N, C-alpha and C positions, 0 to 999 in steps of 0.2 A: 565417930570418925577419928578422934584424936587418941584413942586407946592404943597402946603399943601393939604392933603387929607381931604375930607369931613368926619365929624364924623358919621360913619355908624355902625360899629360893627355888631351886630346881627340884626340891624333894617332893612337893605336893602340887601338881598342876591344878590351876583354878578351874579350868574348863568353863562351863556355862554359869558358874556362881557369880552373880552380879553384886554380891555383898563384899567380895574380896577383890583387891587389885590384882591384876595379872601382869607379869613381866612383859609379855607381848603387847598387851593393850596399853600399858603405860608408855611403852616405846612408840606405839602407833599414835597415841595422843600427843606425845612430844614432837613427832614429825608433822602434826597437823592432820592426822587421819581421822576417819569416821567410825572405825571399828573399836570403840571404847565406851565406857560408861562413867557415870559421875564419880564412882569410887576410884577409877583410874585417873581421871582429871584432877581429883583431890591430891593425889600423890604428885602429879606433874606440877600443880600449882604450889605445893609446899616446897618443892625443889626449886622452882622459879623464884621464890622469895630470897633464896641465897644465891642462885645462879640464874639471873634473868635471861641469859642467852643460852640456856641448856638446849633449846631447840637447834641452835647452830652446831652444838656438839653432836647431836644426833645426825644432822645432815653431813657433818664432817666425817662421821663414822661411815656413812653410806658412800661418800666420795672415795674414801680410802679403800673400801671393799671393791668399788668399781675399778680402781687403778690396779689393785692386786690381781683381780680375776682377769682383767684384760691382759696383763703381763703374763700370767700363767697360761691362759688359754691361747694367747697369740704368740708371743715371743718364745716362751719355753716349750709350748706344744702339749701341755697337759690336756688330756681328753676326757678326764672324769673328775668329778668334784663331789665331796661329801660335806655338806653344810649342816653342822649340828647346832641346835638352838636357833633354828631359822626364824621362828616367830611368824607373825602374820605377813602374808604377801603384801608388797608395796611397790612403788615405782622403782625400776632398776634392780630387779632381783638377780641373784647369782646366775641363774640359767640364761636370763636375757643377755647379760654381758658376755658370758662364756660363748653362747651360741651366735653372737655377732661375729666372733673370731673364728669359731668352728661350729657350723650348724649341726654337726653330729656329736658335739660334746654331751656327755651324759652327766646329769646332776641329780643327786639324791639329797633331799632335804629331810632333816630329822628334828622332831620336836615331841615332847611328852605331853603337850597341852592338846586335848582333843579338838578344841575349837580351831587351833592353828591348822591341824590336820584336815579338818573339814573344809576350811577356806582354801587350803593349798590344793587339795585333791580336785575341788571344783574348778579352780583356776587352770589346773594343769591337765585336765582330762583329755585334751586333744594334743598334748605334747608327748610324743612317744619316747623322747629322750630325757624326760624330767619326771621325777616321782617324789611323793611325800610319804614318809614312813613314821609311824608312831613308835618311839623308842626313848630310852633313858640314857642321857649322856654319861651318867655316873656309873654305868655298867658297861664298860668298853667291850669286854669279851662277848657279852650277850648282844650288844648292838651290832658288832661287826659280823656276828654269826646269823643275824636276822635274815631270813630267807628273802625278804623284800629288798634288802640291801645287796645281798650277794647275787640276786637275780639280775640286777641292773648295773652293778659295778664289778669289775674284775680286780679283786684285791691282791692279785699277784703282779699287777702292773702299776706303775707310778700313778698317783692320784694327788689331788689337793684336798687337804682336810682344813676346813674353815670353822673357826670358833670366834665369831665376830660379836663382841659385847655380851658374852654369855658366862664366861668363867668367873666373873665377879659376882655372879649369883650362886656360886657353889661355895658353901661355907667351909671353914677350915677343918671342921670335924670330918668332912667328906674327903679331905686330902686331894685338892685339885692337882697338885704336882704329881701325886701318885696315879691319879686318873690319867693325866696326860702321858705319863711314862708308859702306861699300858697301850695307849693309842700309838705312840711313837714306835714302840717295840714291834707292834703288829704291822706297821706300814712297810711296804716294799721299798727297797733302795730307789732313789730317784724321785721320791715323793716330797711334797711341800706341806708345811703347816703354817697357817695364817691366824694370828690372834690379835684381838684388841681387848683392852682391860682398863678399868678405872684405876687411876694412879694417885698415890699419896707421896709427894716429894719427901715427907718426913724430915723437913729441914727447919721447922719452927716458923716458917714464913707465912705470908698471906695465902699462898696456894695450899699449903699444908692445912691451915685453919679452915679453908673452904672445904677441902677434902673430908676433914673430920666431921664438919657439920652436915655436908651432903650425905655422908655415910649414915649419920644418925637419922636424917630425914627419910632416906630410903628404907632403912631397916626397922625404924620405930614408928613411922607414920603411914602405915598401910600396906607397903609392899613386902616387908619382911626379909629383904635381901638387897645387896648392892654394896659390896665391900671394896674400899679403896686400899690397894696394896702397894708396897714399895717396888722400886725397879728390880731389886734382887729377887723378890718373890715372883714377880711376873716373868723375869728371865728364866727362873727355874722351870717354868711350864714348857720351855723348849727343850729341856733335857740336854742331850749331847748333839742336838741338831746344829748345823752350821747356819748362822744368821747371815742372810744376804744383806749387802749394804742398802741403806745406812744403819742397819741394826735395829735395836728396840728404841723407838723414838716417838716424840709427839707426832700425831698423825699427819699434820700438814708439813712435817719434815721428811716424810717418806715419799720421795719422788713426786713433789707437788706439781700441779698442772701449770704453774707459773709463779711469778713473784707475788708476795703478799700485798694485798690492797689496803690493809689496815693493820694496826698493832694486834697481836694475838690476845684474846680474852683470857682471863685467869681460868675460867672453866674449860676452855679449849686446851689448856696445858695439862688437864687432869685425865687424859686418856692416852695411853701408849699403844703402839702397834708394832708388829714385826712379822717377818716371814722367815721360817727356818727350812733348811734343805737337808734331806737324809741322804748322805753319800753312800757309796757302795760298801763301806766298812764302818763299823762303830766301835770305838775303843774307850768310850766313856769320858772322853775329853772334849770340851768345847773348842772347836777349831777357830782360827781367825776369821774375821769377816771376809767374805768373798764377793768380788764384783761380778754381778750377774745381770745387771740392768743398766740401761742408759735412759736419759730423759726422754728420748724419742720413743723408747719402748713403753714408757709408763705414763706419758702425758695424757691428761683427761680433757676431752673436749668440753667447751663451755656448756653448762646445764641449760636446757631449754626453759624458757619462761612462757607461761601461758599454755 
């Protein structure tokens, strides 16, 4: 179990192999789900030795997704969503939030792990506006031309592209910025791109040291991926999109549901998120932040307990 993991990330989906940790299953284990195995819980536990509240980070990521989707489907009026690297279905999926705002909102989930696709298709077999598609996020042109994607989404109309917690599993040799450039170039004007990503402050402080050790544990202790990158690297994934306020920030700084009830944990500072907007013209220059939301637009209702 302690042997270094091969560098795989999104390159080689694990599928039903229970001897290798899976990105989706480790995330499920971190959220307290049941669709995981001992090998996945091993990675979760090694991470928890450094970041005991990493499960709070996973839930924070979900709350951010909920606020973003609610804003895009409700206030902005986006009616179609492409959620890449969707993983295993859990509570509060993209389609559930979007269709609360617009029952006819179309959502296509994409993942290259066959187990995720099996679970997703079973869950969604009675939802005519939501579909799960097997495809590889590192091949944008092929993914966007996939007949199952084009059958359900009109790629000539504005849509929301969501990559929530997946790009940090794309290694540098695959050129995540280049991959995102292809997606952004293909999106019609009026579209939005939402990204969250592991963050390394690279300032020599406590948070930086934690990021370095967490990266080592993710990449070398069973999962084979999970890279913490600088703010500049993460910002490059938005290309020339216009970042809506408040920009690329720690997740609980992106239109939170209310005031903080406790000091922010170090591990909670190591995830950044932002939403970019593709305007009608693109000149290769990042435009200033644009106010497109209010607290009323984005506020998240309290999570149900029990």
